N, C-alpha and C positions, 0 to 999 in steps of 0.2 A: 756353318752347319755341322754343329758338332753332334747332334744328335737328330735322330728323326726317326718317325713309323716307317720301317723300309717299305711295307707294301703300301701305304699311303702315299709314300715318295713318288715310288715305281710308277703307280696309276696316275698321279696329278703333276706332279711337277716335273719327271724323269724326261718324258717325251717333251715337253718345253725345252728342258735344257737341252736334247740333244738336237731339236731343229734349230737350237740357236748354236751351241758350238761343234755339231758333228760327233759328239762322242758316246761311248757306248752305254747303254742302261743298266741299271741293278740286273744280278744273276739271273732273279725271276722271272724277267722279263725276256730273257733271250731267246730266240726262235731258230730252230734247227734248219741244217740244211734242207732245201725241197726239192725233190725232182720237180722237171717240169718236160712234159709231154713234146716230142718233135721227134721229125722225120729223118734228120741229118745232124751229127754230133762227131767231133774230135775228140776220140778217147786218150790218144796217147800224147805226151808232151812232145810239142812243137819244137826241133831244133832251134836254138838262138841263130838270128842271122847279124851277121858282122854289119852294123851301117856305121858308116863313117859320118864325118859332118855332112850333115843335111837338114834341109828346112825342114819345117813341121810339116808342111804338105808332102811332100817327097816320103818320109819317114809314114805317113800314113798310108799312101798309095802302095807301099810296100806291105804293110801291116795287112790292109785289105785282099792284095793279091795272095798272100800267103792263108788267111782264113776263111777264103771265098768257101761258100758253100756250105759252112759249118753253122748249126743252128745250138743254142745251149740246151741241155738238159736237167743241169744243176743250178742251184742258187742258195748261196748261202755262204758259213764262214768256214767249212770244212770241205769244201769241192775239190774234185781230183785236182792234185798238183801245188795244192797248200801245204806248208810244212807247219808243225804244229811243235815239234820238242827237239832236243835236241838228240842224236844218234848217241846216246852214251849211257851207261850203267854205273858211271862214276857219278860222285854226291857234285855236280856242277848245276848251276841254274843260270840262265841269262834273265838277266831285266832289259825290258824293253820300255823305253819310254816313250809316248807320242804326245808331240806336239801340235795342235789341232788347226789353229790360226783361226781368222775369222772375228768378228766384233767383239765375241765374249771368249774366246778362245786361244787369243794370243798372250796372255798372261807368261811369267816366269818364274817358276817355284825354285828361287835362288836358295831356300832353307835344304831345299831335295838334293841339288846338285854340290850344294857346300859339304853335305854329309858325306854322299859320294867321293867327292875328292878328297875330304880331309879322312876317310878310311880305305882308300884306294881301292873301290869298287867298281869295276869297268861296268858299261852298260852299253847297250845300242839304243840310239836317239834315232825316233822315226820323225822327220820334220817336214811340216807342211810349207808349201810355196807362200803362203799367208802369212804365216807365223814368222818365217824369213823374212819378210818385208818388212815385218812391223817391229823386230830384233836384230837387226844386221850385226850389229858390234857382238853382241851376244852368241849369235851364229858364230859368227868366225872366233871368236875365242873357243867357244866349244868344241870346232871342228878343229883346232890348233891341239887340243889335249889328247894325249893319246889315250887315256882312260874312257873315253867317247869315241864310238863307231856311227858313223852319221848313217843313217837311212831314208829311205823317201817313204813321206806320207801324203804323197801327191799333190797334185797342183790347183783343186779346188774342192779337196775333202769329200769326195763322191764314192759311193758305191760302184765297182767297176764291173759293167753292164754291157751287152751288146744292143739291148734291147729296151732301154731305160725303166726298167726294173726298180722298184723303190725298197727302202725298209727303214721303219723309225720315221717317217714322213719325209724321208731325204730321197730324192730323185737320182738313180743312177745316170752314169754316161750311158745315152741314146743309142748309139751303133758303134763299131769298129776304129772309126775316125775318133770319136769322142773320147775312147776308150785309151786310144794311144796318146792321145795329148794330155792324158791324165797323167798318165808315167812318163812319158818324153820330156813335157816341159820342167817338169821340176827335177827330171833327174837331170837335163842339161845346166837347170840352173845352180844346183849343188855344186856337178862338175866345175861349172867355172869358176866359182866360189873357191873350191877347195882345192881342185886339182885331181881330184880324184871321183870316179864314176861310184854313185852309191850298188852296191850289191843287192839289197834286198827293198824289197816294196810292199808296203800294207795300205789297203784303201781306206779312207773314211768310212767308219763303219765297221769296218772289216769285213766286208760282205763283198761277193763276186758271182759272176757264172762262171763255168770251165774255161770260156773262150775267153774271158778277160785276163784270167790265171794265163793262158795260152799266150796273150800279147805281152803282156808282163815279161814272160819268158823270151818272146823275141827281140824284145829291146834289152835282154841281156841281167832281168833282175829278178832274183828269187822270191815268191811270196810267202809272207812268212806271218803267221798268224800268233797263237798262244794254247797252253792248255790250261794256265792259271790267271784268272780274270782277277789281278788285285786290287782294283779299286772301283770297277764300276762306272767309267768316265769319271771319274774322280768324285764319285756320289756317295762312295763308302765314307763311313765314320772310321775315326782311328782305330777303335777295337775290330773295325771290320776287316780293313786292310791289314791289319797283323794277323788276323785269324788266315784270311786268304792266302798269306804267303806263307804262314807256317805250314798249309795242306803243300806244298810243293814237294816235290817226288826229283828223284835223280834224272837230269835232262829237260825239268820243266824250263817252258821259255813263260816268264810271267809279264801281264799287259798292265802298265802304269800310266801315269800321265803327269806331264810335268810344265803345264800349260795353265793350271788353277793353283795358285800359291793361297788364295783363300779357303783353300779345304783340307782336308786331313792325310793326304796322300803320303805327304814328306814324314808326319808323326809316326803313322803307322810303319812306314819302312824302317825308319829308327829302330821302332821298337823290335820288329823282326829279326831284322838282319843280324845283331849280334847271337840272337837265339838259334838261328842258322848256322851261323860260324860253328857255336857251340858242338852243334849237331855233326860238325865234320863235313859243312857245304863250302864249296868255294863258287866265287860268281867269274862269268868269262861273258864274254862278246861272241855274237852269233859267229863272226867268222873263224871262232879258234875250235868250234866243234862241227862234224857234220851234222844236217837236218834229216828229218824225217816226218 
């Protein structure tokens, strides 16, 4: 997929790719956050609730009690509570790599990871439960590497909703119980395998309503999206990936994918990183700098 007509790809191929992989479409097809009419909402972030080792059912019951009576008014990538950039004016950039899982989304971009390792470039890896199941040894190896911070990319790679809203043809979680399961089950899997509870969550498609975001907060995870679309679900060409990264500014969070080795993400990153370094940028994990 080295070269393609960008608009034709978005219209014809992009949605098919998304339906299979759950990855993001090209930038021209992004949908902005949309308000939803409602009579009740929760606008202030909900305090996190300490939940000891519990069954999924118990977690769901606690979540439902905490958000009882709340109805979403927002839907999109940038709803209330989502962090999109680093709170810093220094020349720092956070690379975040999604591993979406699923039938066509469980590959491993070894060239991309080896480049980061060879050049000592830290990154935050948002890993889906299905990808872990398909790549258990690779996941364990990555989790042991201090260059990489492991984050939560959901259990079934679904948009995080409390009323079943869909995006790009992918149906979101249908209620608070399903939203809690989407966050909590993969959180527990990662914690069991690594000994560390993930601090950050990104949903499949990076779409939420604000109640879904609050549910992630209740379960102890910050919701993190991006302000630089680095590879558009691994659909960008090498040149497009490079151009996207070179638009980064101080404090940028870049969204990339590490699960499509036959695509051009690795090559674009390899081209862009030396240029960014020459511009004085350094790369950080999300945990190193406050988010906003």
